[in-house]
C-alpha positions as CSV (number, residue, x, y, z in Angstrom):
1,X,53.2,140.6,90.6
2,X,53.2,143.9,88.7
3,X,54.1,145.7,91.9
4,X,57.0,143.5,92.6
5,X,58.2,143.8,89.0
6,X,58.1,147.5,89.2
7,X,60.0,147.5,92.6
8,X,62.7,145.1,91.0
9,X,63.1,147.5,88.0
10,X,63.3,150.5,90.2
11,X,65.9,148.9,92.5
12,X,68.0,148.0,89.4
13,X,67.7,151.4,88.0
14,X,68.6,153.3,91.2
15,X,71.7,151.1,91.7
16,X,72.9,151.4,88.1
17,X,72.3,155.2,88.2
18,X,74.2,155.7,91.4
19,X,77.1,153.6,90.0
20,X,77.1,155.9,86.9
21,X,78.3,158.9,88.8
22,X,81.8,157.7,89.6
23,X,82.2,156.3,86.2
24,X,81.5,159.7,84.7
25,X,83.9,161.3,87.1
26,X,86.6,158.9,86.0
27,X,86.0,158.9,82.2
28,X,83.9,161.7,80.8
29,X,84.0,164.7,83.2
30,X,87.7,165.3,82.9
31,X,87.3,165.6,79.2
32,X,84.3,167.9,79.6
33,X,86.4,170.2,81.8
34,X,89.2,170.1,79.3
35,X,86.8,171.1,76.5
36,X,85.3,173.9,78.6
37,X,88.8,175.3,79.0
38,X,89.0,175.8,75.2
39,X,85.5,177.5,75.0
40,X,85.9,181.1,73.6
41,X,89.1,180.0,71.8
42,X,91.5,180.1,74.7
43,X,92.6,178.1,77.7
44,X,90.3,180.0,80.1
45,X,90.3,178.4,83.5
46,X,87.4,180.4,84.5
47,X,85.4,178.7,81.9
48,X,86.6,175.4,83.2
49,X,85.3,176.4,86.7
50,X,82.0,177.7,85.6
51,X,81.1,175.2,82.8
52,X,78.4,175.4,80.1
53,X,74.8,175.0,81.1
54,X,74.6,171.6,79.3
55,X,77.6,170.1,81.0
56,X,76.6,171.5,84.4
57,X,73.2,170.0,84.1
58,X,74.0,166.6,82.7
59,X,77.4,165.8,84.2
60,X,78.7,168.2,86.7
61,X,82.4,168.6,87.6
62,X,82.8,170.9,90.6
63,X,80.6,171.3,93.6
64,X,79.7,175.0,93.2
65,X,76.4,176.0,94.7
66,X,75.8,178.8,92.3
67,X,76.1,176.4,89.3
68,X,73.5,173.9,90.8
69,X,70.3,173.5,89.0
70,X,68.5,172.2,92.0
71,X,70.5,173.7,94.8
72,X,72.3,170.4,95.5
73,X,75.6,171.4,94.0
74,X,76.8,170.1,90.8
75,X,77.8,166.7,92.2
76,X,74.4,166.4,93.9
77,X,72.6,167.4,90.7
78,X,74.6,164.8,88.8
79,X,73.7,162.0,91.3
80,X,70.0,163.0,91.2
81,X,69.9,163.1,87.5
82,X,71.5,159.7,87.2
83,X,69.1,158.2,89.7
84,X,66.1,159.5,87.9
85,X,67.6,158.4,84.5
86,X,68.4,155.0,85.9
87,X,64.9,154.5,87.3
88,X,63.3,155.7,84.1
89,X,65.4,153.5,81.8
90,X,64.9,150.5,84.1
91,X,61.1,150.8,83.9
92,X,61.4,151.2,80.1
93,X,63.6,148.1,79.8
94,X,61.3,146.1,82.0
95,X,58.3,147.1,79.9
96,X,60.2,146.1,76.7
97,X,60.9,142.7,78.3
98,X,57.3,142.2,79.3
99,X,55.9,143.3,75.8
100,X,58.3,141.0,74.0
101,X,57.7,138.1,76.3
102,X,61.3,137.9,77.6
103,X,61.4,135.8,80.8
104,X,64.2,135.8,83.4
105,X,64.6,132.3,84.8
106,X,66.3,131.9,88.2
107,X,70.1,131.7,88.3
108,X,72.7,132.4,85.6
109,X,70.2,132.3,82.7
110,X,68.2,135.2,84.1
111,X,71.4,137.2,84.6
112,X,72.6,136.5,81.0
113,X,69.2,137.4,79.5
114,X,69.4,140.7,81.4
115,X,72.9,141.4,80.2
116,X,71.9,140.7,76.6
117,X,68.8,143.0,77.1
118,X,71.0,145.8,78.4
119,X,73.5,145.4,75.6
120,X,70.6,145.6,73.1
121,X,69.4,148.8,74.8
122,X,72.9,150.3,74.6
123,X,73.1,149.5,70.9
124,X,69.7,151.2,70.2
125,X,70.0,154.2,72.6
126,X,73.7,155.0,72.4
127,X,75.7,153.1,69.7
128,X,73.3,153.3,66.7
129,X,72.6,157.1,67.0
130,X,76.4,157.7,67.5
131,X,77.3,156.4,64.1
132,X,75.9,159.6,62.6
133,X,75.5,161.9,65.7
134,X,78.3,161.1,68.2
135,X,78.3,162.4,71.7
136,X,79.8,165.9,71.7
137,X,81.6,167.9,74.4
138,X,80.7,171.6,75.3
139,X,82.1,174.0,72.7
140,X,81.8,171.6,69.9
141,X,79.5,172.6,67.0
142,X,75.9,171.5,67.4
143,X,73.0,171.2,64.9
144,X,69.6,172.5,66.0
145,X,68.6,170.9,69.2
146,X,65.1,170.1,68.1
147,X,66.3,168.5,64.9
148,X,68.8,166.4,66.8
149,X,66.3,165.2,69.3
150,X,63.8,164.2,66.6
151,X,66.4,162.4,64.7
152,X,67.7,160.7,67.7
153,X,64.2,159.5,68.8
154,X,63.5,158.2,65.4
155,X,66.8,156.4,65.3
156,X,66.3,154.7,68.7
157,X,62.7,153.5,67.7
158,X,63.7,152.0,64.3
159,X,67.0,150.6,65.7
160,X,64.9,148.9,68.4
161,X,62.5,147.5,65.9
162,X,65.3,146.3,63.6
163,X,67.1,144.7,66.5
164,X,63.9,142.9,67.5
165,X,63.4,141.6,64.0
166,X,67.0,140.4,63.8
167,X,67.2,138.8,67.2
168,X,63.7,137.4,67.8
169,X,62.2,136.7,64.4
170,X,63.1,133.5,62.6
171,X,62.1,134.6,59.1
172,X,65.1,135.7,57.0
173,X,63.1,138.3,55.2
174,X,62.2,140.0,58.5
175,X,65.8,139.9,59.7
176,X,66.8,141.6,56.4
177,X,64.2,144.2,57.0
178,X,65.6,144.6,60.5
179,X,69.0,145.5,59.0
180,X,67.3,148.0,56.6
181,X,65.6,149.7,59.5
182,X,68.8,150.0,61.5
183,X,70.6,151.6,58.5
184,X,67.8,153.8,57.2
185,X,68.3,156.8,59.5
186,X,71.9,157.0,58.6
187,X,71.1,156.9,54.9
188,X,68.7,159.7,55.5
189,X,71.3,161.6,57.4
190,X,71.6,163.2,60.8
191,X,71.3,166.9,61.2
192,X,74.5,168.8,60.9
193,X,75.6,172.3,62.3
194,X,75.7,175.3,60.0
195,X,79.2,176.3,61.4
196,X,81.6,173.5,62.0
197,X,84.4,175.7,63.6
198,X,85.3,174.7,67.1
199,X,88.1,175.8,69.5
200,X,88.0,172.3,71.1
201,X,90.7,170.1,69.8
202,X,89.5,167.1,67.7
203,X,91.4,164.6,70.0
204,X,89.3,165.8,73.0
205,X,86.0,165.4,71.0
206,X,86.9,161.9,69.8
207,X,88.2,160.9,73.2
208,X,85.0,162.1,74.8
209,X,82.9,160.2,72.3
210,X,84.7,157.0,73.1
211,X,84.5,157.5,76.8
212,X,80.9,158.3,76.7
213,X,80.1,155.2,74.8
214,X,82.2,153.2,77.3
215,X,80.5,154.6,80.4
216,X,77.0,154.1,79.0
217,X,77.9,150.5,78.0
218,X,78.9,150.0,81.7
219,X,75.6,151.6,82.7
220,X,73.4,149.5,80.4
221,X,75.1,146.2,81.1
222,X,74.9,146.8,84.9
223,X,71.2,147.9,84.6
224,X,70.4,144.9,82.4
225,X,72.2,142.4,84.6
226,X,70.6,143.7,87.8
227,X,67.2,143.8,86.2
228,X,67.6,140.2,85.1
229,X,68.8,139.1,88.5
230,X,66.0,140.9,90.4
231,X,63.2,140.0,88.1
232,X,64.2,136.4,88.1
233,X,63.4,136.4,91.8
234,X,59.9,137.7,91.4
235,X,57.6,134.6,91.6
236,X,55.7,134.3,88.4
237,X,51.9,134.4,88.7
238,X,52.1,135.7,92.3
239,X,49.7,138.4,93.4
240,X,51.0,142.0,94.0
C-alpha cells in the first residue's frame, strides 16, 4: 500500500508542477521581467533580457542557454524546478495526511478533502508567511537570506500546528492556542532590510505579491485535489 500511496502522491505532484509553469508565465513572469527592467534605477532592457540569478533560477522568462542553471534553457529549468517542487510538496502533503489520520474516501468526498488539505497547505506555506514577508520581485529590498529562511520555516511550522489545532481538535482551549500560534511569528516580527530603497515601482511589487499568491493557490488546490482523487483509488489495506 505504501508504494501505491507514494506513486499516487508523485503523480499528483508532477501534474501540478507541470501545470504551474504556464500559470507562472501568464501571471508572475511578466511582472518579474517588468521589475528587472527597473533594476539599476533605469529601464534597462538588457537587464530584462539577462535577469537576476534568483528570478532566472526560480521562474525563468526567456529561453537563453547562457542563463540556464542546468543547461536546459530558462524555460526548461523552470519546468524541471516545478516538477521537483511539485513532487516534493506532494510527498509532504501525503505524509501530513497519513500522520494526521486524514482518509480519502472514493468519489467526491475524497476530492473535497484533498482540496481542503491543499488549501490548508497554501495557507501555511504561502499566505501566513506573506502577512509579514510578502513575495518580492527582483530589485526589491531584501532582508538577510538566512534570517528570512529561518523566519519562514518557523512560521510554516507553527502555522501548520495552529491550523491543525483549530480544524481537528474539538477543545476550545486548543483552538484558541492554535490562533495564538498562527499570530505569534507576526507579533515577533519578520526580518526587515537595512535599506528600503528600490527602483522597482510599488505597484509592480504589490501586483507581483498578489499574482504570486494567486498562482500558488492554483498550484496547491490542484495538488490537493489530485492527491485526494488519486489516493482515494488506492485500496486500503492492500499490499504494496
